[in-house]
C-alpha positions in Angstrom: -29.8 -9.0 21.3 -32.9 -6.8 19.6 -32.4 -4.3 17.6 -33.1 -1.3 19.7 -30.1 -3.2 21.8 -28.2 -3.4 19.2 -28.7 0.6 18.5 -27.2 1.2 21.6 -23.3 0.0 21.1 -22.1 2.4 19.9 -22.2 4.9 22.8 -21.8 1.6 24.8 -18.4 1.5 22.9 -17.7 4.9 22.5 -18.0 4.8 26.8 -15.4 2.2 26.5 -12.9 2.9 24.3 -13.0 6.0 26.4 -12.7 4.4 29.6 -9.3 2.5 28.6 -7.6 5.4 27.4 -6.3 3.6 25.0 -2.9 4.7 24.0 -1.5 3.6 20.4 -14.1 -31.1 23.0 -12.7 -32.7 20.4 -12.8 -32.9 17.0 -10.0 -36.1 16.7 -8.8 -38.3 18.7 -5.5 -38.3 20.4 -2.9 -40.4 18.3 -1.9 -43.5 19.5 1.3 -44.1 21.4 3.9 -41.7 22.1 4.6 -39.0 24.8 2.0 -38.6 27.7 0.0 -34.9 26.5 1.9 -32.0 28.1 1.3 -30.0 31.0 -2.4 -27.8 30.6 -0.8 -24.9 31.5 1.8 -25.6 28.2 1.7 -25.2 24.4 1.3 -28.0 22.4 1.5 -28.9 18.8 -1.4 -28.5 16.5 -1.8 -31.3 15.6 -5.2 -31.2 16.5 -7.9 -28.6 15.9 -8.4 -29.0 19.9 -5.1 -28.8 20.6 -5.3 -25.4 19.0 -8.0 -24.0 20.9 -6.2 -24.9 23.4 -2.9 -22.8 22.3 -5.4 -20.3 21.7 -7.1 -20.2 25.6 -3.3 -20.4 26.9 -2.0 -17.0 24.5 -5.4 -15.4 26.0 -4.5 -15.9 29.4 -1.0 -15.2 29.4 -1.6 -12.4 26.8 1.4 -13.8 24.3 0.4 -12.0 21.1 3.1 -14.8 19.2 1.9 -17.7 20.3 -1.8 -16.3 19.6 -0.7 -15.7 16.3 0.8 -19.0 15.2 -2.6 -20.7 15.3 -4.1 -18.8 12.5 -3.5 -19.6 9.0 -2.5 -17.1 6.6 -6.2 -16.6 5.1 -7.5 -16.3 8.3 -10.5 -14.3 8.6 -12.3 -12.6 11.8 -15.9 -12.2 10.9 -17.6 -9.4 13.4 -20.4 -9.8 15.2 -24.0 -8.9 12.7 -25.1 -6.6 15.1 -22.1 -5.0 16.1 -21.9 -4.3 12.4 -25.4 -2.8 12.0 -25.1 -0.5 14.3 -21.4 0.7 13.7 -21.3 1.0 9.9 -17.8 2.1 10.3 -16.7 -1.4 11.1 -16.1 -3.8 8.6 -17.4 -7.4 8.1 -14.8 -9.0 8.7 -10.9 -8.4 8.5 -8.0 -10.7 7.4 -4.8 -11.9 9.8 -2.9 -8.5 9.5 -5.5 -6.6 11.2 -5.6 -9.6 13.3 -2.4 -9.8 14.2 -2.1 -6.0 14.9 -4.8 -6.1 17.8 -3.5 -8.6 19.5 0.0 -7.5 20.1 -1.7 -3.8 20.9 -3.9 -6.0 23.4 -0.9 -8.0 24.8 1.7 -5.8 24.2 3.3 -3.2 26.5 1.4 0.2 27.2 -2.3 -2.0 27.1 -5.0 -1.4 30.3 -5.7 -5.1 29.9 -4.6 -6.3 33.3 -5.0 -10.1 33.3 -7.8 -12.5 30.9 -9.7 -15.7 31.9 -11.3 -16.9 29.1 -13.2 -20.9 28.8 -14.0 -22.3 25.4 -16.1 -25.3 25.9 -17.2 -27.0 22.9 -21.6 -27.6 22.1 -22.9 -29.7 19.1 -21.1 -31.5 16.6 -18.2 -30.8 14.4 -18.9 -30.5 10.6 -17.0 -31.6 7.9 -16.5 -29.3 5.4 -14.9 -30.6 1.8 -12.6 -29.1 -0.6 -13.8 -28.1 -3.6 -10.9 -30.2 -5.4 -11.9 -33.9 -3.4 -8.5 -34.7 -3.5 -8.0 -31.9 -1.2 -8.1 -32.5 2.3 -11.3 -31.5 4.2 -11.7 -27.9 6.9 -13.8 -28.4 9.9 -15.6 -26.4 11.4 -17.3 -26.5 15.0 -19.1 -24.1 17.9 -18.0 -22.8 21.1 -19.4 -21.4 23.4 -17.2 -18.2 24.7 -16.7 -16.5 28.4 -14.4 -14.1 28.1 -13.7 -11.9 31.3 -11.0 -9.0 30.9 -9.6 -6.9 34.3 -8.2 -3.6 33.2 -5.6 -1.9 35.3 -7.0 1.6 34.9 -9.5 2.8 36.3 -8.8 0.0 38.6 -11.9 -2.7 39.3 -13.5 -2.8 35.3 -14.3 -5.3 34.1 -15.2 -6.9 30.6 -17.2 -9.6 30.0 -18.0 -11.6 26.7 -20.4 -14.6 26.6 -21.6 -15.4 23.0 -20.9 -18.5 21.1 -17.9 -18.7 18.4 -18.2 -20.4 15.5 -14.3 -21.6 14.4 -12.7 -23.3 10.8 -10.1 -25.2 10.8 -7.4 -26.3 8.0 -4.6 -27.9 7.2 -1.2 -26.0 7.1 0.0 -25.9 3.8 3.3 -24.5 5.3 4.0 -26.4 8.0 4.5 -29.7 9.6 5.3 -31.0 13.1 9.3 -31.7 13.6 8.8 -35.9 13.3 6.5 -34.8 9.9 2.5 -34.3 11.3 -0.1 -33.0 9.8 -0.7 -29.3 11.5 -3.9 -27.3 11.5 -4.1 -23.7 12.6 -7.3 -21.5 12.3 -8.8 -20.6 8.9 -12.5 -18.2 10.6 -13.5 -17.1 13.6 -16.8 -15.7 13.9 -18.7 -13.9 16.5 -22.4 -15.3 16.3 -24.5 -12.9 17.7 -27.1 -14.0 20.8 -30.6 -13.0 21.7 -31.1 -11.0 24.7 -27.2 -10.3 26.2 -27.5 -8.1 28.3 -25.4 -4.2 27.7 -25.1 -3.6 31.4 -24.7 -4.9 35.3 -23.5 -3.9 38.6 -20.1 -5.4 38.1 -18.9 -5.0 34.7 -19.0 -4.2 31.2 -21.0 -6.4 28.4 -19.2 -6.4 25.4 -18.6 -8.8 22.3 -15.8 -10.8 22.1 -15.9 -8.2 18.3 -16.2 -4.5 19.8 -13.1 -6.0 22.5 -10.8 -6.7 19.2 -12.4 -3.1 18.0 -11.1 -2.0 20.4 -7.6 -1.9 19.9 -7.8 -1.5 15.9 -6.2 1.1 14.5 
């Protein structure tokens, strides 16, 4: 995105906020043997990073905050789109798990003007291993997902928001919980909204936003 488009962001952001009228891919092969994978519509044990991504998508589409927050590490951080922060100095560069949790409950809870959500995450590029500072500790894994996020609003009717840009995810092993049979569980340690050049800001059929802008609308 150009800097001139970035300077338009505060006005677009304000318009969306006022309009909303707010009140308040595979990183690892599946384990051999065992039961077959559950139906695609159900939640999965967090035994692989890809299962965590699966749960993230399902929790967004079902608008279930508990299940989304379960994907997040205690040390989770969400890093906002750089151009959004430059265009609006009131935005932080990142926020923590508690803020992300509060946003999720505001987005998905009673009183929200979000009618439904469609989310598609598609991995591209190779995953990257991030060694731990202590060689005896397990590595984290990072990879990039293309994001296509549609948000349909109930008020005003027929208003749609669209976010379409890559996100960078970092996964780490959950140190506090294991699966029912002692399996290693994974969680999201970092979610970074990456900027892209040339993203449109207006369209006849929808309002283009970033993932950062969408989340920030529900941040107190």
